[in-house]
C-alpha positions as CSV (number, residue, x, y, z in Angstrom):
1,M,72.6,79.6,31.4
2,K,75.8,79.4,33.5
3,L,75.8,76.5,36.0
4,N,78.6,75.7,38.5
5,I,78.4,72.1,39.7
6,A,80.9,70.9,42.3
7,I,81.5,67.1,42.7
8,S,83.0,66.4,46.0
9,S,83.3,63.7,48.7
10,G,83.8,63.4,52.4
11,K,86.8,61.1,51.8
12,G,89.0,60.2,48.9
13,G,88.7,57.1,46.9
14,T,84.9,57.1,46.6
15,G,85.1,57.7,42.9
16,K,84.7,61.5,42.8
17,T,86.9,62.0,39.7
18,F,85.5,58.8,38.1
19,I,82.0,60.4,38.4
20,S,83.2,63.9,37.3
21,T,84.9,62.8,34.2
22,N,82.2,60.5,33.0
23,I,79.5,63.1,33.7
24,A,81.5,65.7,31.7
25,R,81.9,63.2,28.8
26,V,78.1,62.3,28.6
27,L,77.2,66.0,28.7
28,E,79.5,66.6,25.8
29,K,77.9,63.7,23.9
30,M,74.5,65.4,24.6
31,G,75.7,68.5,22.8
32,K,76.3,70.6,26.0
33,K,79.0,73.1,26.3
34,V,81.2,71.9,29.2
35,C,84.1,73.3,31.1
36,Y,86.0,70.9,33.4
37,L,87.8,72.6,36.3
38,D,90.0,70.3,38.3
39,C,90.2,72.0,41.7
40,D,91.9,69.1,43.4
41,V,95.2,71.0,43.0
42,E,97.2,68.8,45.3
43,E,96.3,65.6,43.4
44,P,94.6,66.5,40.1
45,N,93.5,63.4,38.2
46,G,90.9,64.5,35.7
47,H,93.4,64.9,32.9
48,L,94.4,61.2,33.2
49,F,90.9,60.2,32.1
50,L,89.7,63.0,29.8
51,K,93.2,63.2,28.3
52,P,93.1,66.9,27.2
53,E,95.5,68.4,24.7
54,I,97.2,71.0,26.8
55,T,97.8,74.2,24.8
56,T,98.9,76.6,27.5
57,Q,100.9,76.3,30.7
58,K,101.5,79.2,33.1
59,D,103.3,79.5,36.4
60,V,101.1,81.0,39.2
61,M,103.1,83.5,41.2
62,L,102.3,85.5,44.3
63,L,104.2,88.5,45.6
64,S,105.7,87.1,48.8
65,P,108.2,87.9,51.6
66,M,111.5,86.2,50.8
67,G,113.8,87.5,53.5
68,I,114.9,90.5,55.5
69,D,117.2,93.3,54.4
70,E,119.7,93.4,57.2
71,N,121.0,96.8,56.1
72,K,117.5,98.3,56.7
73,C,116.2,96.2,59.6
74,T,116.5,97.8,63.1
75,S,115.2,94.6,64.9
76,C,112.3,96.5,66.3
77,G,110.2,93.3,66.2
78,K,107.0,94.8,64.8
79,C,106.9,92.3,62.0
80,V,107.3,89.4,64.4
81,E,104.5,90.7,66.5
82,A,102.2,91.2,63.5
83,C,102.8,87.7,62.0
84,K,100.1,85.3,63.1
85,Y,101.8,82.2,61.6
86,N,105.1,82.2,63.4
87,A,106.9,82.8,60.1
88,L,109.2,85.4,61.7
89,A,111.3,85.3,64.8
90,L,113.5,87.8,66.6
91,I,116.6,86.0,67.9
92,N,119.8,87.7,69.1
93,N,118.6,91.0,67.6
94,S,118.2,89.4,64.1
95,V,114.8,88.7,62.4
96,L,114.7,85.2,60.9
97,F,112.2,84.3,58.2
98,F,110.7,80.8,57.7
99,K,109.3,80.6,54.2
100,N,107.3,77.4,54.7
101,L,105.3,79.0,57.5
102,C,104.5,82.2,55.6
103,H,100.9,82.6,54.4
104,I,101.7,85.6,52.2
105,C,99.3,87.9,54.0
106,G,101.3,91.1,53.8
107,A,101.1,92.0,57.5
108,C,104.9,92.2,57.9
109,T,105.3,94.7,55.0
110,I,102.5,96.9,56.4
111,V,104.0,97.3,59.9
112,C,107.7,97.5,59.0
113,P,108.7,101.1,59.5
114,E,112.0,100.6,57.6
115,D,110.8,98.9,54.4
116,A,113.1,96.0,55.3
117,I,110.9,93.1,54.1
118,I,112.2,91.8,50.8
119,E,109.3,90.7,48.6
120,K,109.6,88.7,45.4
121,D,107.4,86.6,43.2
122,R,106.9,83.2,44.6
123,K,105.7,80.2,42.6
124,I,102.9,78.4,44.2
125,G,101.9,76.2,41.3
126,V,101.3,75.8,37.6
127,L,98.1,76.3,35.7
128,L,97.4,74.1,32.6
129,S,94.6,74.6,30.0
130,G,93.5,72.8,26.9
131,K,90.6,70.8,25.4
132,S,89.3,67.2,25.6
133,G,87.2,66.9,22.5
134,N,84.8,69.9,22.9
135,I,85.3,70.0,26.7
136,D,87.4,73.0,27.9
137,F,89.8,71.8,30.4
138,H,91.7,73.6,33.2
139,Y,93.7,72.2,36.1
140,A,96.6,73.2,38.4
141,L,99.5,71.5,40.1
142,L,100.4,72.8,43.6
143,E,104.2,73.3,44.0
144,T,105.8,70.8,46.4
145,G,105.9,72.2,49.9
146,E,103.3,74.9,49.3
147,G,100.4,73.1,51.1
148,G,99.0,76.4,52.6
149,M,98.5,77.9,49.1
150,S,95.9,75.4,47.9
151,P,92.8,77.8,48.2
152,R,94.6,80.5,46.3
153,L,95.6,78.2,43.5
154,I,92.0,76.9,43.4
155,K,90.8,80.5,42.9
156,K,93.1,80.8,39.8
157,V,91.5,77.6,38.4
158,K,88.0,78.9,39.0
159,E,88.8,82.2,37.2
160,H,88.7,80.1,33.9
161,S,85.1,79.0,34.3
162,G,83.0,79.0,31.2
163,E,79.6,80.6,30.5
164,N,77.6,77.3,30.3
165,I,78.1,74.1,32.4
166,N,81.2,74.1,34.7
167,I,82.1,70.8,36.4
168,L,84.3,71.5,39.4
169,D,86.2,68.4,40.6
170,S,86.9,69.1,44.2
171,S,89.4,67.9,46.7
172,P,88.0,65.3,49.2
173,G,87.3,66.2,52.8
174,T,85.8,69.2,54.4
175,A,88.8,71.6,54.9
176,C,89.6,75.0,53.3
177,P,90.4,73.7,49.7
178,V,87.0,72.0,49.5
179,V,85.3,75.1,50.9
180,E,87.0,77.3,48.3
181,T,85.8,74.9,45.5
182,V,82.2,74.4,46.8
183,K,81.2,77.9,47.7
184,N,79.4,80.0,45.1
185,T,78.3,76.9,43.2
186,D,74.8,76.1,42.1
187,L,75.0,72.5,43.2
188,C,77.3,70.3,45.2
189,V,77.1,66.5,44.5
190,L,78.6,64.3,47.2
191,V,80.0,60.9,46.1
192,T,80.0,58.2,48.7
193,D,80.0,54.4,49.2
194,P,77.8,52.3,51.5
195,T,80.6,51.5,54.0
196,P,81.0,52.8,57.6
197,F,83.9,55.0,56.4
198,G,81.9,56.3,53.5
199,I,78.8,57.1,55.7
200,N,80.9,58.8,58.4
201,D,82.7,61.0,55.9
202,L,79.4,61.8,54.0
203,K,77.9,63.1,57.3
204,L,80.9,65.5,57.6
205,A,80.6,66.6,54.0
206,V,76.9,67.3,54.4
207,D,77.6,69.4,57.5
208,M,80.2,71.3,55.5
209,C,77.8,72.0,52.6
210,R,75.0,73.2,54.9
211,E,77.5,75.4,56.7
212,L,78.0,77.1,53.3
213,G,74.3,77.3,52.7
214,K,74.3,74.4,50.1
215,E,71.9,71.5,50.1
216,P,73.8,68.6,48.5
217,A,72.7,65.7,46.4
218,V,74.3,62.2,46.7
219,I,75.7,59.7,44.3
220,V,76.5,56.2,45.6
221,N,79.5,54.5,44.0
222,R,80.2,50.8,44.4
223,A,76.6,50.4,45.5
224,E,76.7,47.0,47.1
225,Y,74.6,47.4,50.2
226,F,75.4,45.3,53.3
227,N,72.8,47.1,55.4
228,N,70.4,50.1,55.2
229,D,72.6,52.5,57.1
230,L,73.4,54.8,54.2
231,K,69.8,54.9,52.9
232,D,68.4,55.4,56.4
233,Y,70.8,58.4,56.9
234,C,69.9,60.0,53.6
235,T,66.1,59.6,54.3
236,K,66.5,61.0,57.8
237,E,68.4,64.1,56.5
238,G,66.2,64.6,53.4
239,L,69.1,63.9,51.0
240,E,68.3,62.7,47.5
241,I,70.3,59.8,46.1
242,I,70.4,60.8,42.4
243,G,72.4,57.8,41.1
244,E,73.9,54.5,42.0
245,I,77.0,53.0,40.3
246,P,77.3,49.2,40.7
247,D,80.3,47.6,42.4
248,M,81.7,45.8,39.3
249,R,85.3,44.6,38.8
250,E,85.1,45.6,35.1
251,I,84.6,49.2,36.2
252,A,87.6,49.1,38.5
253,E,89.7,47.6,35.7
254,C,88.6,50.2,33.3
255,Y,89.4,53.0,35.8
256,S,92.9,51.5,36.5
257,V,94.0,52.1,32.9
258,G,92.6,55.6,32.7
259,D,89.6,54.9,30.4
260,L,86.1,56.3,30.7
261,V,83.3,53.7,31.2
262,V,80.9,55.7,29.0
263,D,83.4,55.4,26.2
264,R,84.6,51.8,26.7
265,M,81.4,50.2,28.0
266,P,78.4,51.9,26.3
267,H,75.9,50.0,28.5
268,Y,76.8,52.4,31.3
269,E,76.2,55.5,29.1
270,S,72.5,55.6,29.8
271,L,73.1,55.4,33.6
272,F,75.4,58.4,33.5
273,K,73.2,60.3,31.1
274,D,70.3,59.9,33.5
275,I,72.5,61.2,36.4
276,A,73.7,64.1,34.4
277,L,70.2,65.2,33.5
278,K,69.2,65.1,37.2
279,I,72.3,67.1,38.1
280,I,71.5,69.8,35.5
281,T,67.8,70.0,36.7
282,M,68.8,70.4,40.3
283,A,71.5,73.0,39.6
284,Q,69.0,75.1,37.6
285,E,66.5,74.9,40.5
286,G,69.1,76.1,43.0
287,R,70.0,74.1,46.1
288,N,70.6,76.8,48.7
289,T,69.3,75.8,52.1
290,G,67.4,78.0,54.3
291,R,68.5,76.1,57.3
292,K,70.5,77.8,60.1
293,P,74.2,77.1,59.6
294,L,75.4,74.1,61.6
295,K,78.2,74.6,64.1
296,L,80.7,72.1,65.4
297,K,79.1,70.0,68.1
298,L,81.5,70.2,71.0
299,Q,81.2,68.5,74.3
300,D,80.8,70.8,77.3
301,T,82.9,73.6,75.6
302,N,82.3,76.1,78.4
303,T,84.5,74.0,80.8
304,Q,87.2,73.0,78.4
305,K,90.5,74.8,77.8
306,I,90.9,76.1,74.3
307,E,94.2,74.9,72.9
308,S,95.7,76.9,70.0
309,N,98.8,76.4,67.8
310,V,101.1,73.9,69.5
311,S,103.6,76.0,71.5
312,Q,105.4,72.9,72.6
313,S,105.6,71.9,68.9
314,R,105.5,68.1,68.9
315,N,106.6,67.8,72.5
316,N,110.1,68.6,71.3
317,A,110.9,64.9,70.4
318,I,109.2,61.7,69.4
319,A,109.2,59.0,72.0
320,G,110.8,56.0,70.3
321,K,110.2,55.2,66.6
322,E,107.3,56.7,64.6
323,L,105.6,55.4,61.5
324,V,103.3,57.6,59.4
325,V,101.0,55.9,56.9
326,I,99.8,58.2,54.1
327,S,98.5,57.9,50.5
328,G,98.7,60.1,47.4
329,K,95.0,59.6,47.0
330,G,92.2,58.6,49.3
331,G,90.5,55.2,49.3
332,T,93.6,53.1,48.9
333,G,93.0,51.2,52.1
334,K,95.3,53.3,54.3
335,T,93.1,53.4,57.4
336,S,92.2,49.7,57.1
337,L,95.9,48.8,57.0
338,V,96.7,51.1,59.9
339,A,94.1,49.2,62.0
340,S,95.6,45.9,60.9
341,F,99.1,47.1,61.9
342,C,97.7,48.1,65.3
343,A,96.2,44.7,65.7
344,L,99.4,42.9,64.7
345,S,101.4,45.0,67.1
346,T,99.2,43.8,69.9
347,L,98.1,40.3,68.9
348,F,101.5,39.0,67.9
349,D,103.9,41.5,69.6
350,Q,104.0,43.1,73.0
351,K,101.6,46.0,73.4
352,D,104.0,48.9,72.9
353,I,102.5,51.4,70.4
354,A,100.8,54.8,70.7
355,I,98.3,55.5,68.0
356,S,97.2,58.8,66.3
357,D,94.7,59.6,63.6
358,C,95.9,62.7,61.9
359,D,93.4,62.6,59.0
360,V,91.5,65.2,61.0
361,D,89.0,66.4,58.3
362,A,87.9,62.8,57.5
363,A,88.9,60.7,60.5
364,D,87.8,57.1,60.3
365,L,90.2,55.1,62.4
366,H,87.9,55.4,65.4
367,L,85.3,53.4,63.6
368,V,87.5,50.3,63.7
369,L,89.4,50.9,67.0
370,K,86.3,52.0,68.9
371,P,88.2,54.2,71.4
372,E,87.0,54.8,74.9
373,L,87.2,58.5,75.5
374,K,89.4,59.7,78.4
375,E,89.9,63.4,77.7
376,S,88.9,66.0,75.2
377,G,89.2,69.7,74.4
378,V,88.6,72.3,71.8
379,F,91.1,73.6,69.3
380,S,91.7,77.1,67.9
381,G,94.0,77.7,65.0
382,G,93.9,81.4,65.4
383,E,91.4,84.2,65.2
384,V,88.6,85.3,62.8
385,A,87.9,89.0,62.0
386,E,84.6,90.8,62.1
387,I,83.7,94.3,61.0
388,D,81.4,96.5,63.0
389,P,79.1,98.0,60.3
390,A,78.2,100.9,62.7
391,K,81.9,101.9,62.7
392,C,82.8,101.1,59.1
393,S,83.4,104.2,57.0
394,A,83.6,102.2,53.8
395,C,87.1,103.6,53.1
396,G,88.0,100.3,51.5
397,A,91.5,100.1,53.1
398,C,90.8,96.5,54.4
399,F,89.3,95.4,51.1
400,G,92.4,96.7,49.2
401,E,94.9,94.9,51.5
402,C,93.2,91.6,52.1
403,R,95.1,89.0,50.0
404,F,92.6,86.2,50.7
405,G,89.5,87.8,49.1
406,A,87.7,87.5,52.4
407,I,86.2,91.1,52.4
408,F,83.3,92.2,50.3
409,E,80.9,95.2,50.0
410,T,77.5,95.0,51.6
411,S,74.9,97.5,52.8
412,Y,74.0,98.7,56.3
413,N,71.3,101.4,57.0
414,N,71.3,102.2,53.2
415,S,75.0,102.8,53.2
416,I,77.8,100.8,51.7
417,V,80.1,99.1,54.2
418,Y,82.4,96.1,54.2
419,E,81.9,92.6,55.6
420,I,84.1,89.6,56.2
421,D,83.4,86.1,54.8
422,P,84.4,83.8,57.7
423,T,85.0,80.9,55.4
424,S,87.7,82.8,53.6
425,C,89.2,84.7,56.5
426,E,92.5,83.3,57.7
427,G,92.8,85.6,60.7
428,C,96.0,87.3,59.5
429,G,95.0,90.6,61.1
430,V,95.8,92.8,58.2
431,C,92.3,94.4,58.1
432,G,92.8,95.4,61.7
433,L,96.2,96.9,61.0
434,V,94.9,99.2,58.2
435,C,91.6,100.2,59.7
436,R,91.7,103.8,60.9
437,F,88.2,103.6,62.5
438,D,88.6,100.8,65.0
439,A,85.9,98.9,63.1
440,V,87.6,95.5,63.1
441,T,87.6,93.1,66.0
442,F,88.9,89.6,66.4
443,K,87.5,86.6,68.2
444,T,89.0,83.2,68.9
445,A,88.1,80.8,66.1
446,I,87.0,77.4,67.3
447,N,88.3,75.1,64.5
448,G,87.9,71.6,66.0
449,Q,88.0,69.2,68.9
450,W,90.7,66.9,70.1
451,F,90.4,63.6,71.9
452,V,92.6,61.3,73.9
453,S,91.3,57.7,74.2
454,E,92.1,54.1,75.1
455,T,91.7,51.3,72.5
456,R,92.2,47.6,72.7
457,F,95.5,48.1,70.9
458,G,96.9,51.0,72.9
459,P,96.3,54.7,73.7
460,M,95.2,57.0,70.9
461,S,95.0,60.7,70.0
462,H,92.5,61.8,67.4
463,A,90.4,64.9,66.4
464,K,87.5,66.3,64.5
465,L,87.9,69.3,62.3
466,G,84.9,71.6,62.3
467,A,82.6,71.8,59.3
468,S,84.1,74.1,56.7
469,E,87.0,75.0,59.1
470,E,90.7,75.5,58.2
471,N,93.9,75.2,60.1
472,S,93.9,71.4,59.7
473,G,97.7,71.4,59.6
474,K,97.8,73.0,63.0
475,L,95.3,70.6,64.4
476,V,97.5,67.7,63.1
477,S,100.5,69.2,65.0
478,L,98.4,69.3,68.2
479,I,97.3,65.7,67.8
480,R,100.9,64.5,67.2
481,S,101.9,66.3,70.3
482,K,99.1,64.6,72.3
483,K,100.3,61.3,70.9
484,N,103.9,62.0,72.0
485,N,102.6,62.8,75.5
486,L,100.8,59.4,75.5
487,A,103.8,57.5,74.4
488,A,106.0,59.2,77.1
489,S,103.4,58.7,79.9
490,H,102.8,55.0,79.0
491,G,106.5,54.2,78.4
492,L,105.8,53.2,74.8
493,N,108.6,53.2,72.2
494,K,106.7,52.9,69.0
495,S,104.0,55.0,67.3
496,I,101.7,54.5,64.4
497,I,100.0,57.5,62.7
498,D,97.2,57.4,60.2
499,G,98.0,60.4,58.1
500,S,96.1,62.4,55.5
501,P,96.0,61.7,51.8
502,G,97.3,64.3,49.4
503,T,100.2,66.7,49.5
504,G,98.8,69.7,51.4
505,C,99.1,71.2,54.9
506,P,97.8,68.2,57.0
507,V,100.1,65.8,55.1
508,I,103.1,68.0,55.7
509,A,102.2,68.4,59.4
510,S,101.8,64.6,59.6
511,I,105.2,63.7,58.2
512,T,107.5,66.5,59.3
513,G,110.2,65.1,61.6
514,T,109.0,61.5,61.5
515,D,111.2,58.4,61.2
516,Y,109.5,56.6,58.3
517,V,106.6,57.3,55.9
518,L,104.7,54.4,54.4
519,V,102.7,55.2,51.2
520,V,99.7,53.0,50.3
521,T,98.8,53.2,46.7
522,E,96.8,51.3,44.0
523,P,97.8,50.0,40.6
524,T,95.9,52.7,38.6
525,V,96.9,55.6,36.5
526,S,95.7,58.0,39.2
527,G,97.3,56.0,42.0
528,I,100.7,56.2,40.2
529,H,100.3,59.9,39.4
530,D,99.5,60.7,43.0
531,L,102.2,58.4,44.3
532,K,104.8,60.4,42.4
533,R,103.4,63.6,43.8
534,V,103.6,62.5,47.4
535,L,107.1,61.0,47.0
536,D,108.2,64.5,45.9
537,V,106.9,65.8,49.2
538,I,108.6,63.1,51.2
539,D,111.9,63.7,49.4
540,F,111.5,67.5,50.0
541,F,111.6,66.7,53.8
542,K,114.4,64.1,53.4
543,I,112.4,61.3,55.1
544,K,112.9,57.5,54.6
545,S,109.9,55.9,52.9
546,G,108.3,52.6,51.8
547,I,105.5,51.7,49.4
548,I,102.7,49.2,49.5
549,V,100.4,48.3,46.6
550,N,96.9,47.5,47.6
551,K,94.6,45.6,45.1
552,Y,97.7,44.8,43.1
553,D,96.0,42.2,41.0
554,L,93.5,44.7,39.4
555,N,96.4,45.7,37.1
556,P,99.6,43.6,37.5
557,E,101.4,45.8,34.9
558,K,100.8,48.9,36.9
559,S,102.0,47.1,40.0
560,E,105.3,46.3,38.3
561,E,105.5,50.0,37.3
562,I,105.1,51.0,41.0
563,K,108.0,48.7,41.9
564,E,110.2,50.5,39.4
565,I,109.1,53.8,40.8
566,A,110.1,52.6,44.3
567,E,113.5,51.6,43.1
568,K,114.2,54.8,41.3
569,S,113.0,57.0,44.2
570,G,115.0,55.1,46.8
571,S,111.8,53.9,48.7
572,D,111.5,50.5,50.1
573,F,109.0,48.2,48.3
574,L,107.4,46.5,51.2
575,G,104.8,44.3,49.5
576,E,101.5,44.0,47.6
577,I,98.0,43.0,48.7
578,P,95.4,41.2,46.6
579,Y,91.9,42.6,45.9
580,D,89.6,41.1,48.5
581,K,86.2,42.2,49.6
582,A,87.0,40.9,53.1
583,M,88.6,44.4,53.7
584,T,85.1,46.0,53.3
585,K,83.3,43.3,55.2
586,A,85.7,43.8,58.2
587,Q,84.8,47.5,58.1
588,M,81.2,46.6,58.3
589,E,81.9,44.6,61.4
590,G,83.9,47.4,62.9
591,I,87.2,45.4,63.3
592,S,90.5,45.1,61.5
593,V,90.7,42.5,58.7
594,I,93.4,40.7,60.7
595,E,90.8,40.1,63.4
596,Y,88.1,39.3,60.8
597,T,89.7,36.5,58.7
598,D,92.8,34.5,57.9
599,N,93.5,34.2,54.2
600,E,96.0,35.1,51.5
601,M,95.4,38.8,51.9
602,T,96.0,38.8,55.7
603,K,99.1,36.6,55.1
604,Q,100.5,39.4,52.9
605,I,99.6,42.1,55.5
606,R,101.5,40.1,58.1
607,N,104.5,39.8,55.8
608,I,104.3,43.6,55.2
609,W,104.2,44.2,59.0
610,E,107.4,42.2,59.5
611,N,109.0,44.3,56.7
612,I,107.9,47.5,58.5
613,K,109.3,46.3,61.8
614,N,112.7,45.6,60.1
615,T,112.8,48.9,58.1
616,C,111.3,51.3,60.7
617,F,111.0,50.0,64.2
618,N,114.0,47.8,64.4
619,H,116.3,49.9,62.2
620,D,118.4,52.9,63.2
């Protein structure tokens, strides 16, 4: 019996890959036929722990526009009008093509009357396959700068699913890469931890699953409970906690060197075996929910202006100096450190910063800064298509031209017609261009909500991406624009942005055009792997950068390795922070660790802040 089991999380760093790899290994030990599909194509880590022998490697190519044939182009502008992504522009009677904005939808080639669009194969990533013991293993690496191609690369990984048990290691969050991984699975397991960040992001992930018609199960990692908030939420929502992994330093140290606890510490094998059996049973039963799909809870949407892709770009220019804090992987302490920097900028310096949380599909900074809402609105990243079954002739033209796999056959009045899956539709408009029966209509897609607030540290812009929505990169651009407006209106000359983890669209939108990018990492094999990936993206955009190592004392050797990476990459090494549970305790209190305590850890954070001021804010 074929079972597809997705293991996901509302935020990164909860131990999603840790759970996925150990579950795969115990299933193998139980004699099960397992296929491991690492669908976290931006930052795949499963291979670091299962250590497969890679036998095949293949470039993943898509036929893509690469330019305009000036000898054929008549500058009619039809391609510019058809492009929904602003990848084409007509300037001085010449059509300009912007590759990094192109979604490879094919609209421009369909409408061009002169066949002037030059199309060539474009590499979006590489697919690697092999075996780890008896486990079939497949994963992909997204090409640097190709953030918008994540869902298509995930589809290529999923094409290699086996006929028995498939473990799909998902990206964190709730955006389109996660949706592409989770849909059409038999069970989605959400990994969380009992912190305010973990609970907040679990709620978002549960909404996403239910939007897709999936009823998830929950695993609690680092299960040291400070209160009953997580268990109370799960009880209220009818969510079953199928396993709890203790918060033990020996587990963290094992993870840091890339070992599996079920191999290295046999006393954990029975725990993971019990979880694996529960997962198999639940997947066989099926976990599709009969609940009505949830919609984004918006405040008074009928009276709010819908803002779409940011026409003013990022208000043309950043006011003063801008620092963006990101991480190659989630859970490195990025948001906690941003909160601490905000506190330091106010408690020990003059109040001169504007703040933005651009981690829009798993925003947590508001849990610490406790913003007072001043203004809000809804965001649309484009349109979503619908097919009127009464008008559809089932000619299949839309099906044949859709490059996103969003159109499928269905029945209407005992006839075959076509329908659009809104979770796959990117609103490119191609279906409407090729339909000869006026059966396709378009409506504005509401993808999220933006907020402008005041905090005790300064004005803040932030947002919430809707459950299972896309266009997170466009929403990030809008939030940065709002932040620039705040900085200008308040006369502020410094900005701090809490960026997204990973290397995809929201990260690219967070860092493009900024002054300085600070990467927070951990001394683990996965932390180093993901650090290298995100440094490639930073280098691609030619931005100055610095590196911080959090929990450096979990693995001092790996911390030294990170220092060497910083030197070779030309990044500033700004400091290292010791492992300290005070960071989590401060989260529980809803304040920054700088406000919570004064110890060796906070001393190091203060030193890092001084380094940041010298490298970013006080440096031309």
